[in-house]
C-alpha positions in Angstrom: -47.7 39.9 11.0 -47.8 40.8 14.6 -45.3 44.0 16.1 -42.6 41.4 17.5 -42.5 39.6 14.1 -41.7 42.8 12.5 -39.3 43.9 15.1 -37.5 40.4 14.5 -37.3 41.0 10.7 -35.6 44.5 11.5 -33.9 43.5 14.5 -32.0 40.2 14.6 -32.4 39.6 11.1 -32.0 42.9 9.4 -29.4 44.6 12.1 -26.3 42.8 10.4 -27.3 44.1 7.0 -28.5 47.6 8.1 -25.5 48.3 10.4 -22.9 47.2 7.9 -24.3 49.4 5.3 -24.9 52.6 7.3 -21.3 52.3 8.8 -19.9 52.0 5.7 -21.9 54.8 4.0 -20.6 56.9 6.7 -16.9 56.0 6.4 -17.1 56.3 2.5 -19.1 59.6 2.4 -16.9 61.0 5.1 -19.4 63.3 7.0 -18.8 65.1 10.0 -17.1 63.7 12.7 -20.3 63.9 15.1 -22.2 61.1 12.5 -19.1 58.6 13.1 -18.7 59.3 17.0 -22.7 58.7 17.2 -22.7 56.0 14.6 -19.9 53.8 15.8 -21.4 53.3 19.5 -24.9 52.7 18.1 -23.3 50.0 16.0 -21.6 48.5 19.0 -25.1 48.4 20.7 -26.9 46.9 17.9 -24.2 44.2 17.7 -24.1 43.2 21.3 -28.0 43.0 21.3 -27.7 41.0 18.2 -25.1 38.4 20.0 -27.3 38.5 22.9 -30.2 37.5 20.9 -28.8 34.6 19.1 -26.7 33.7 22.2 -30.1 33.1 24.2 -31.7 31.4 21.0 -29.3 29.2 21.0 -29.7 28.2 25.0 -33.5 28.1 24.6 -33.0 25.8 21.6 -30.8 23.4 23.3 -33.3 23.4 26.3 -36.0 22.6 23.8 -34.1 20.1 22.1 -33.3 18.4 25.2 -37.1 18.0 25.8 -36.7 20.7 28.6 -39.3 23.8 29.2 -37.6 26.8 28.0 -36.6 29.2 30.8 -39.1 32.1 31.0 -36.5 34.7 31.4 -34.6 33.7 28.4 -37.9 34.5 26.5 -37.6 38.1 28.2 -34.2 38.8 27.4 -34.7 37.8 23.5 -37.6 40.0 23.6 -35.2 42.8 25.3 -32.7 42.1 22.7 -35.1 42.5 19.4 -36.2 45.7 20.7 -32.7 46.8 21.4 -31.8 46.1 17.9 -34.7 47.7 16.6 -33.8 50.7 18.1 -30.0 50.6 17.4 -31.1 50.1 13.8 -33.4 53.4 13.8 -31.1 55.1 15.9 -28.4 54.5 13.0 -30.6 55.3 10.0 -31.6 58.4 11.6 -27.8 59.4 12.3 -27.1 58.7 8.6 -30.0 60.4 7.2 -29.0 63.5 9.1 -25.4 63.4 8.5 -25.9 63.3 4.9 -28.7 65.7 5.2 -26.2 68.1 6.8 -23.2 67.2 4.8 -25.3 68.2 1.6 -26.4 71.8 2.8 -24.5 74.7 1.7 -23.0 76.9 4.5 -24.7 80.0 4.9 -21.7 81.6 7.2 -19.9 83.2 4.2 -17.3 80.7 3.9 
C-alpha cells in the first residue's frame, strides 16, 4: 500500500467519520474552550478539503467518461485535498487527545 493509498483512506474516506466523532466527543465531554475554538476551524478545514476532493474527482470522472484526457491540474488539486484532509484529521485527533488529557489532570494550584 502506497503512502497516497493510506492518505486516501485516512483523508477522503475517513475524514467524515473521524471529524464528526472528534467534534461530538469535544462537545459532549465539555473540555476547555480552547479545544472547541481549535477543533471547529480544523473541522471546517477538513470538511472543505473533503468537498474539494470529491468535487475535483467528479470533474475528472466526467472528463474520463466523455473520453477526454484528465487535466493534470485536477490531479494536483486532488492530491493537495487528500493531504489537507489527512493533516486536518491528525490535527483534530491531537486536539481531542490533548483536550481530554488536560481535562483529566488534577489542578495543582490549590483550588
